[in-house]
N, C-alpha and C positions, 0 to 999 in steps of 0.2 A: 699785380704781381708781374710784371713785365721782365720779359726775359731775351737776351741776345747771346749770338755762338760770334767767338774769335777762333776763326779756321786760320789757314794759310796753305801755299800749294805744296810744299815740303815739311818735312821735318829740318829741327834746326832754325826756323826762320825768324825765331825770338817771341813764340806767344806765349812761353811762361813767365817769361821777363815783363812784357807787356802786361799781360794779363794783372801780374803782380802790382803792378805800377798803375793800374787804371782802380784795381781793387781799393789803394790805399790812397790815392787821389780822392776817389769819390768817397771815401770813407773821411778823409779828413775836410770836404766841404760839408760834411753833415749828411749825404746821401743813406738810404739803408741800402747797403750792398753787399751780397753775396758772391760766391764763386761755386762751381762744379766742374768736374773734369770727365771729360769723355774717355769711355775706355777703362783698362784695369791698370790702373797706375795707384802706386803706395804712396809715393814722394810727393808729387806737386800739389794734393790734397792739404798735406799739415802747412806748406807753404803760403794758400791761397787764406786757410784759418788764420797764419798770424797776419795775414796782410789785409783781411777784411775784418776777424775777428769773431768770426761766424764760422760754425762747421762747415766743411766742404763733401759734398757726397761725390761719388761716381755715379755716372749715369752712361750704361754700357749696352748697346743697342743691339751687339752680339746676343751678351748673355742675359739680358734681362727683358722682361714681359714690358711691353708698352704702357702699362699698366704700374707696373712698379717703376717705371722711368718717371709717370706723372706724378705720382705719390712723392717720391725723392724728389723732385725739382720744385712741388710744390713751398711756398713759405712765403714771407712778407718781402720788400722789398724788391731791387731790383736785382736780376741774376744773369752773372756773365759765366759762360760755359765757354772753358779753353779745351779746344779741338785737339786730337792727338794726330801725330802724322801730318802726311795732307789731308784736304777735304775727304776726296773722293776714296782715300786708302783705306782697305778693311782687310777681313780676312778671306783669304783666295775659298770658290776660284770667281766671287763678282764683286769681293769688297763688301759682303756685308758686314757691319757694325762700325762703318767707317761715320765721322763726324756728321758727314751728310743724310745717314739716315736720321739722325737725330733731330736735324733742320727738318726732314721730310714729316716724321712722326709728328713734333711738335710743332712744326707750321711756325717756326721763328727766322728771323733774318739774319743772317752771316756776314759780319766784317772780315776781308779779306788780309791777312799778312802777308807784305811782300819783304823779303828780302832783296833791297834792290840797291846794292853796294856794288855790284858790277853789271848792271843795265842802264838802260836810258829808254830809246824809243821802243824798246822791244817788251817795253812792259804793256803796252798795247793790244799786244796779240795773246800775251799771257792772261792779262785779266779779261779780255771779251772771250776766249775761251772757257775759261772757268765759269761765268756769267752767263754762257751761254749753251754748258754743259745740260744742265737738267733742269727745266722750267719750273719743279719743285721745289728748287733750292734757291732761294732769292739773296743775290748778295747784295747788300744795301751800301756798300763802301767799302774804300782801301783804305790801309796803315801803312804806309810806305816806312820800311826798317832799314838800319845802318846808311843812313843818306851822308855823302861825303862832304858837301856843301851847299848853302843855298840856291846857287847855279844849278847843280844837280837837282836838287828839290825843283826846282822851278821848271827844266825840261821833262822830270817824272810827270808832274801835276799835268803840265802840258799834254802828254800822250796819253795819261790815263783816261778810258772811256767811262770810268764810274767816279762818282765823290769822292775823295781823297780827304778822310778826315783828321790827317796827321802825317808829319812825317818827322822820325825821330832820328837822329843824328847817331854816328858811332860814337860808343863811349864806352873804353875799354873796363870803365866801373861799373858797368852791368853784367859784365861776364860772372855765372855761377859757376862756384866750384863743382865736380862730379867724381862717381867712382864707377863700375864696371855695371852696377844697374841702373845708372841714370844720376841724377844731383845727390849729391848731401843730403843729411836729413835737416830737415828747418832746426831744430832744436841742435845741430851739431854747427851750423852755420856760424863763423864766427864772429861775425856781427851783423847778425840778419835784420834788426831794427833799422842799422843806419843805410843797409842796403836799399830796404823797403822804402825808407822816407826819400832817399835819394831817387828812383826808380820813380816815385810817386813825383816828385818834381819833373822830373825831366818827361814823362808822359803831360802831368797838367801844362809846362810850357811848350808842348809841342802835337797836343791833342786837342781837338775842338769836343770837351766832355761835354757841353750842353748838346751839340748834334749829335753824339755818339750815344748818349741817353734818347734822346728822342726817336732813335732809330728801333728800340726794343720794341715788342708786340706782347699783348698779354698771354699770359697760360692760364688755361683752365684749372680751377682747382682742385686736386684727389687725395683721396684719402693715403695717407703713409702705410708701407705696407709693414705685415706682420709676417714675420719667417719662423718655420718649425724650429725651437731651438733643440740641440741635440741631450739637454738635461736642462735640469730646474734649476741647478746652481752650478754655476761654470765660473771654475778659477782662471783666469787670463793673462797669460803674460804680457808684460807692457813695459819694454824699456829699449836702447838703443838697440840690443840685438834681435829683439822680437816685438819690431815696429810695424809692421806687413798686415796687422788685422783690419778688415774692410769695415769703416764704420757704420754703413749700412747693415752688414750682419749682427754686431754687436748689439747696436740698438733695434733691428728689427726680432732679434731675441730676447730684448728687453720688453717691448711692447707686446711682444707675446705671453710675458709672465714670468720669462727667467730672470734669476738674479746674478749679476755679473760682479764677479770679485777679483780686481785686476793686484796682480804681486810684479814683484823684479826678479829674475833668477840673477841679474847681475848684481845686485843688492844683496846676494843669498838669502834670499825669503824662502822660507818653505812655501809651497803650493798651499792656500787658504785650503780647509774643509770646504768639499765641494763633491758634486755626484760626477764632474767632468775636471781634467785639467787639460788646457787648450791653449799650445805653445804655437803661435803664429810664426809666420817667416821674417826674416830681417837680417843680420849680418852675422848670425853666429860665428864665422869663419876668424871676423876680425878681433872675436873675444873671445876665442875656442880656450884660451890656456886659463883666462878668468872663469868660465863655465866649468872646466875639468875641476878646478880647486874649489868650486863651491859645492862641498858638500853635503852642504845642509838642503840646498835646493833639490840638487840629485836625489838625495835619498827620500825627499820628501814625495818623490815621483814612484815609489816602490809601490806596489799592492794597489796602484790606482787605476782608475779609468783614464786613458789618455790618448789626446788626438795630438799629432803637431802636422803641420803644414809647412812644405819648404824647408826653411832655415830649423823649425820646429821639429821636423821628420828627422834631419839629419842630427839633433840633438839626442833624439829618442835612440839612435843606435849605438852600435858599439865603438865606433871612434870616427874623428874628424882629422883628415890631412889636411894643413894650412898652404897659404901660395909658396913660404919656406920649405914645405916639405916634412914640418913636425907634427906628427900625429898626438893626438888629444883626445883620450880616452871620455866617453860622453856617458850615457846614462845607464847603456847596455840593456835597453828593454828590446831593440828589435835587432836581427841579425843583418846589420847594416854598416858597411865602410864606405865612405864616401870621400872625394877628395878636391881640392883648388889645386893642385899642385900642377895638374894638367887640365886648364878649362876649356869647359865646351860649351858652346851656348844651345840651351833647349827653351824656345820658344814656341808659343801657339795657344788657340783656344783649344779646349777639352769638352767632350761632351763625358761624362763622369755616369757608372752606375756601380753599386754593390748593394749586396745583400745580410753585410753584419756590421757592428761598429755603430760609433756615434752618428754617421754622415751616409747610414744604409737609406737606398733610394736613387734617385735620378737629380743629376745637378749639370749645371753649365758651370765650368771652371777654367782657368789659367796658368799655362806654367813658364817661367821666365827665370832659368838661373842657370850658374856656369860650374855646377857639382859635376863631377865625374863620379859614378856608383863604382865601386871597385866589387862590392858584394852586397847580394840584396836575396838572403836566402830564408823562407816561408809561406806562408800562403798569402796572396796576392790580395789588395783592398777592393780595387776600383778596374772595372771592363771600361776601358778607353779608346775613344772614337778622336780623330783630329777634328778641325771646323768643317772639311771637306765630307766627313763621314767615314772616313777609311781607319778602318781598326786599327791600334796601334798593340804596342805589347802591355800587359796588366800594366798598372801603377800603386805604389805602394805597398805595403806590409800591413797585416795583423796579427798578434800576437796575444790571445785573451783577451781583456780590456781594452789594450793598447794596439793604436792605428795611427797609421801617419803617411804622407805622399807627398811629391812636389807639387802638385795641384792647389790651387788657389781656388777653394769652392766660393761662387758668387751668386748665383740663386737656384732655387729648385727649377729643373728641367720643366719646359711647358708642351715642349714639341717632340 
């Protein structure tokens, strides 16, 4: 069960595209390979799963215990972990949760992906600085990205103080579509299979795959985590508007004995008979008119125990205003009005604690949205602190058996 980390000095270096191409290229060669994603990401894991044919877990060194990370990483075959942001970039004040923390905890080597489009000999101090910054983070080699020509590649290889495993040429066909929360979802990509096959060809032609796989080191086996389920039978919204449910949460609940019942609000499904209806985050603002018109779905929430995260929380409110300024009536279960007409980024890890509702207890979580809250009236759901421990305004609302907040819960708190 060998593993390897793919990281970079900065965001935007091409980690996702290179990881997807490697997963598909190795799979095409008969290698038993799977992906994982560092940090609180809902979109990249679905691309990983499409490229490898295997579900992709999140490994979050800020929000999860080392034991939980080890359990989620366990499994057969070669594990390629795609980093987030820069290798040493994490939560304030000290970078906790960076992909470097995974490298330290899991004792895995790292390949550094460098966007070298606008450099030559300056590659040397950049790579040397990353290689020598922390002796507990071993950088085993470099992949050069967005190379302009064979001559450019030769200059970079001569300058690099570490082994160069590959040099990827500039290729506009490797650009992926995006929207305000990041990449378009895998199932919405207009030609995903063709994109993955092209990325695999590029990586196979320009990266020494045998040498890359040989850099991986063994991971210890560990049991899969069981997470306390919020109910015994859980109806989970799952479609393009409600796509941001962490697989480790749903699978952890299932392993703990809960029954997971998926349904589609966009198809106007009624929420199945269950002890709890769970509405994950996603892009409800892109489908607000359709959700407002789906009265079978909305009526099925009445009188039920319901919890919503982020986008699901907004749907539980009275109204949602889309980016064009049109208001759409939502479920009306919480006194909440939200708007995308004037976007504002809310981002960061959260310490959460609450005494009532389906998620009573102490949790780690993450907030990432652009919605503006116009009105939120009622009893707060969570007391909240940021990554540095600074108290924040209370998060979310609860009304009877209905609750929700903008926080995505990741794991039970351990500290």
